[in-house]
N, C-alpha and C positions, 0 to 999 in steps of 0.2 A: 505494499499500499504505498510504500516511499512515493512512486510519482504519481497517487492520488494530492499528497499533501505538498508535491513542489507544482501540482498544477494548481490548488488554492492558493498557495504563496503569488504565481505568476496570475491567476484574476483579481488579488488584492494589491499587487502591483498594478494593473491598469487600470483598475477602477479607480484608484485616488491619483493615478498620474493624471488621468482624463478630466477627473473631477479638479486638480489643481490646474489643469492646461487650459479649461474651458472655462473657468474662474476669473482666471489672467486673462484671455483673450476679450472677457465678456467687461469686465472690469468690477467684475462680483463684490460687494464688500463686505459678505457674511461670509459664516464659516465654512475654512477650504478645504474641513476635515482631517488635516494635518495628524492630529491628538488621536484621532481612531486607528491610526495603521499599526503604531506598535502593539493597540489590544488587540487589531486582528493578527498579526503575527503571532500572538502570546495563544491564539484561538488554535492554531497548528497544533502547537503541544498537546494540546485536549483530542485532536483528533487524531495525534497519533497515540497518544495514553489509551484511547478506545479503542484503536485497530489492532494497538500491539498484543492485548491482551482478549482477544476473540478466541485464538487458537486455546488457552488453556483450558481447564476442568473447572466449569461456572465462571462466574464473573467478578473478579476482586472488585474492590473500592475504586480502583484508580478507572475502572472501565467506566463504571457510572458517572463519575466525576470528571473523567476527562471528555464523554459523552457529551451530558447537560452544560460544562460550562462549553463549548465548541457551540453545541446548536442555540446555546442563550447569546453568545458572543454574535454568532452569523444574524439571527432575528433581529440584534441593534442593528446592525450592521445593514443590514437589508431596509429596515425602517428610516432609520435616519441619513440615510444616503438616500431616499424616494424622498424624504422632505426635503430636503438641502436642496436636491436637482429639480425639486416642482418650487422653492420657492426661487432657484436660478433662473427658471421658466417664466416665472411671472415681474422676475424683476425685470 
């Protein structure tokens, strides 16, 4: 599952770079989401923790913690970036 984490990393990189480029291009004065990128990268560790423990007998606590961490952060990124992009559109 290492390639899946790498793809997530590339997805986050493209999303945040595109957002910064577009905000600079149109002169958007609002949030540029730069504070959210390190948190997004941290969520990949939760993804790896959840994926790495799937083959073990049962699922240890790191699996549940990693999965919940990853999905909560992914949800926050999706909702907040959508709100900011909508504000950019209306601005």
